[in-house]
C-alpha positions as CSV (number, residue, x, y, z in Angstrom):
1,M,24.0,-1.4,6.1
2,K,22.9,2.1,6.6
3,V,19.7,3.5,5.1
4,S,18.8,7.2,4.8
5,A,15.7,9.0,3.7
6,V,15.6,12.2,1.7
7,I,12.3,14.0,2.0
8,P,11.9,16.9,-0.4
9,A,9.4,19.4,1.0
10,A,10.4,22.7,-0.7
11,G,7.3,23.1,-2.8
12,S,4.7,25.8,-2.6
13,G,0.9,25.8,-2.5
14,R,0.1,27.2,-5.9
15,R,-2.3,24.5,-7.0
16,M,-3.7,24.5,-3.5
17,Q,-4.5,28.2,-3.8
18,N,-3.3,28.6,-0.3
19,N,-0.9,31.2,1.3
20,I,0.6,28.4,3.3
21,A,3.0,26.0,1.7
22,K,1.1,22.7,1.3
23,Q,3.5,20.7,3.5
24,F,2.7,23.0,6.4
25,I,-1.1,22.8,6.1
26,R,-2.6,21.0,9.0
27,I,-4.8,17.9,8.8
28,G,-6.1,17.1,12.2
29,A,-3.9,18.9,14.7
30,K,-0.6,18.6,12.9
31,P,1.1,19.7,9.6
32,I,1.1,17.3,6.6
33,L,4.9,17.1,6.8
34,F,4.8,15.8,10.3
35,Y,2.7,12.8,9.3
36,T,5.1,12.0,6.5
37,L,8.2,12.2,8.7
38,F,6.4,10.2,11.5
39,Q,6.2,7.2,9.2
40,F,9.9,7.2,8.6
41,E,10.6,8.0,12.3
42,N,8.8,4.8,13.1
43,C,10.3,2.7,10.4
44,E,13.1,0.5,12.0
45,I,15.0,0.1,8.7
46,V,15.5,3.9,8.4
47,D,18.6,5.2,10.2
48,D,18.3,8.9,9.5
49,I,16.4,11.5,7.6
50,V,17.5,14.5,5.5
51,L,14.7,17.0,5.1
52,V,14.8,19.5,2.2
53,V,12.9,22.8,2.5
54,K,13.2,26.3,1.3
55,E,16.1,28.2,2.9
56,E,13.8,30.7,4.5
57,E,11.7,27.8,6.0
58,I,14.6,25.9,7.7
59,Q,14.4,27.5,11.1
60,F,10.6,27.3,11.2
61,T,10.7,23.6,10.2
62,R,13.3,22.8,12.8
63,E,11.5,24.5,15.6
64,E,7.8,23.9,14.7
65,I,8.0,20.4,13.3
66,V,11.2,18.6,14.1
67,N,11.8,19.9,17.7
68,E,8.1,20.3,18.5
69,F,7.3,16.7,17.8
70,G,10.6,15.2,18.8
71,L,11.6,13.7,15.5
72,R,15.0,12.3,16.4
73,K,15.9,10.8,13.0
74,V,15.9,14.1,11.2
75,K,19.7,14.7,11.2
76,H,19.9,17.4,8.5
77,I,17.6,20.1,7.2
78,V,19.0,21.6,4.0
79,A,17.9,24.2,1.6
80,G,16.3,23.1,-1.6
81,G,16.2,24.5,-5.1
82,L,13.5,25.9,-7.4
83,E,12.7,22.5,-8.8
84,R,12.2,19.2,-7.1
85,Q,15.3,17.7,-8.9
86,S,17.5,20.4,-7.4
87,S,16.1,19.8,-4.0
88,V,16.7,16.0,-4.1
89,F,20.2,16.6,-5.3
90,A,20.8,18.9,-2.4
91,G,19.6,16.2,0.0
92,L,21.8,13.6,-1.7
93,Q,24.9,15.8,-1.5
94,S,24.5,16.0,2.3
95,L,24.8,12.2,2.5
96,V,28.0,11.7,0.4
97,N,30.2,9.0,2.0
98,S,27.7,8.5,4.9
99,T,25.1,6.0,3.7
100,D,24.5,2.8,1.6
101,Y,20.9,3.2,0.4
102,V,18.7,6.1,0.1
103,I,14.9,6.4,0.1
104,I,13.4,9.4,-1.7
105,H,9.9,10.2,-0.7
106,D,7.6,13.3,-1.3
107,G,7.0,15.3,1.8
108,V,3.3,15.6,0.9
109,R,2.6,11.8,0.8
110,P,1.7,11.4,4.5
111,F,0.1,8.0,4.4
112,I,2.9,5.8,3.2
113,P,2.7,2.5,5.0
114,V,5.8,1.6,7.1
115,D,5.8,-1.9,5.7
116,L,5.9,-0.6,2.1
117,I,9.1,1.4,3.0
118,E,10.7,-1.7,4.5
119,D,9.7,-3.9,1.5
120,S,11.1,-1.4,-0.9
121,V,14.5,-1.2,0.9
122,R,14.8,-5.0,1.1
123,L,14.1,-5.3,-2.7
124,C,16.6,-2.6,-3.4
125,V,19.4,-4.4,-1.6
126,N,19.1,-7.1,-4.2
127,H,18.4,-4.9,-7.3
128,G,19.9,-1.5,-6.7
129,A,16.8,0.6,-7.8
130,V,13.2,0.2,-6.8
131,I,10.1,2.3,-7.2
132,T,6.5,2.0,-5.9
133,A,3.6,2.2,-8.3
134,I,-0.1,1.3,-8.8
135,P,-1.5,-0.5,-11.9
136,I,-3.8,1.8,-13.9
137,S,-7.4,0.6,-13.6
138,S,-9.1,3.3,-15.8
139,T,-9.3,3.4,-19.6
140,V,-6.6,5.6,-21.0
141,K,-7.0,7.8,-24.1
142,L,-4.4,9.7,-26.1
143,V,-6.1,13.1,-26.8
144,D,-5.0,16.0,-29.0
145,D,-7.0,19.2,-29.1
146,H,-9.9,17.6,-27.2
147,E,-10.1,14.8,-29.8
148,V,-9.4,11.1,-29.1
149,K,-6.4,9.9,-31.2
150,E,-5.9,6.5,-29.7
151,T,-7.0,4.2,-26.8
152,I,-3.9,3.1,-25.0
153,D,-3.4,-0.5,-23.8
154,R,-3.4,-0.1,-20.1
155,S,-2.2,-3.6,-19.2
156,N,1.4,-2.5,-18.7
157,L,0.7,1.1,-17.4
158,W,1.4,2.0,-13.8
159,N,0.9,5.3,-11.8
160,V,4.2,5.9,-10.1
161,Q,4.5,6.9,-6.5
162,T,7.2,7.4,-3.9
163,P,9.1,6.1,-2.1
164,Q,11.8,5.3,-4.7
165,V,14.8,3.5,-3.2
166,F,18.3,3.3,-4.6
167,D,21.9,2.2,-3.9
168,F,23.4,5.5,-2.9
169,Q,26.3,5.6,-5.3
170,L,24.1,4.6,-8.2
171,I,21.6,7.4,-7.7
172,Y,24.2,10.0,-6.8
173,S,26.3,9.4,-9.9
174,A,23.1,9.3,-12.1
175,Y,22.1,12.7,-10.6
176,K,25.5,14.2,-11.2
177,K,25.4,13.1,-14.8
178,A,21.9,14.5,-15.3
179,F,22.9,17.9,-14.1
180,E,26.1,17.8,-16.3
181,D,23.9,17.0,-19.3
182,G,21.2,19.5,-18.5
183,F,18.6,16.7,-18.2
184,F,15.5,17.3,-16.0
185,A,13.1,14.5,-15.0
186,T,9.7,14.3,-13.4
187,D,10.9,11.6,-11.0
188,D,14.1,10.1,-9.7
189,S,13.7,6.8,-11.5
190,M,14.0,8.6,-14.9
191,I,17.4,9.8,-13.9
192,V,18.5,6.2,-13.3
193,E,16.7,4.8,-16.3
194,R,18.7,7.0,-18.7
195,Q,21.8,5.2,-17.6
196,N,20.4,1.9,-18.8
197,I,20.0,0.7,-15.3
198,S,17.1,-1.8,-14.5
199,V,14.5,-0.5,-12.1
200,K,12.3,-2.9,-10.2
201,V,8.6,-2.0,-9.4
202,I,6.8,-2.9,-6.2
203,E,3.1,-2.4,-5.9
204,G,2.3,0.7,-3.8
205,S,-0.8,1.8,-1.8
206,K,-3.9,3.6,-3.0
207,Q,-3.8,5.6,0.3
208,N,-0.3,6.8,-0.5
209,I,-1.7,9.9,-2.1
210,K,0.3,13.0,-3.0
211,I,-1.5,16.1,-1.7
212,T,-1.4,18.8,-4.3
213,T,-5.0,20.1,-4.7
214,Q,-7.9,21.1,-2.3
215,E,-9.6,17.8,-3.3
216,D,-6.5,15.9,-2.2
217,L,-6.5,17.8,1.1
218,D,-10.2,17.0,1.7
219,F,-9.5,13.3,1.0
220,A,-6.5,13.4,3.3
221,R,-8.6,14.7,6.1
222,Y,-11.1,11.9,5.5
223,L,-8.3,9.3,5.5
224,L,-6.9,10.7,8.8
225,E,-10.3,10.6,10.5
226,K,-10.8,7.0,9.3
227,K,-7.4,6.0,10.7
228,Q,-8.1,7.7,14.0
């Protein structure tokens, strides 16, 4: 059984209000992207990594992150698209006929526990499609024009994270069909769900944050200091 990881990291720092793309911002002494890749580098169940970045950032990423920190499992660095979905598909295309299972994980989620990666893959072997998520603990309101329309029952609501793990042929064929149909999703699971395929959920980690704002960055620095 071969397991590959696709790490999309072709985003910008618009919401961060920073001239540096968020994945290259440093927390501690290293870029955010390094910490993400390091978790997969040290996960025994992962055989190789495909890193997806902007075309103009490929050389920088190879020299300043992959080579600089000796990340041996990064076998491919490919150019992403304007949207995350296009970037993930570019990563999947580089793996055709070369892997059995694929883990898709955001490049700016640097605190993913290694055991959560492993547990997700093991569950995927039996079910074909697995996502990580956290049960919602806050009250949820449906609001229109700053007016409450409904209070939503939160008992079955979960906040979705990555990694999301799939049988490779399943996710690749679902992605091809999505592009043929002009369908765009906010996560990889949606692309599988529309094919009427069952997706299992495993509970994620509250520390598995996605860094998109300055507040997230401040919290990430706090978490890193706490870990160290």
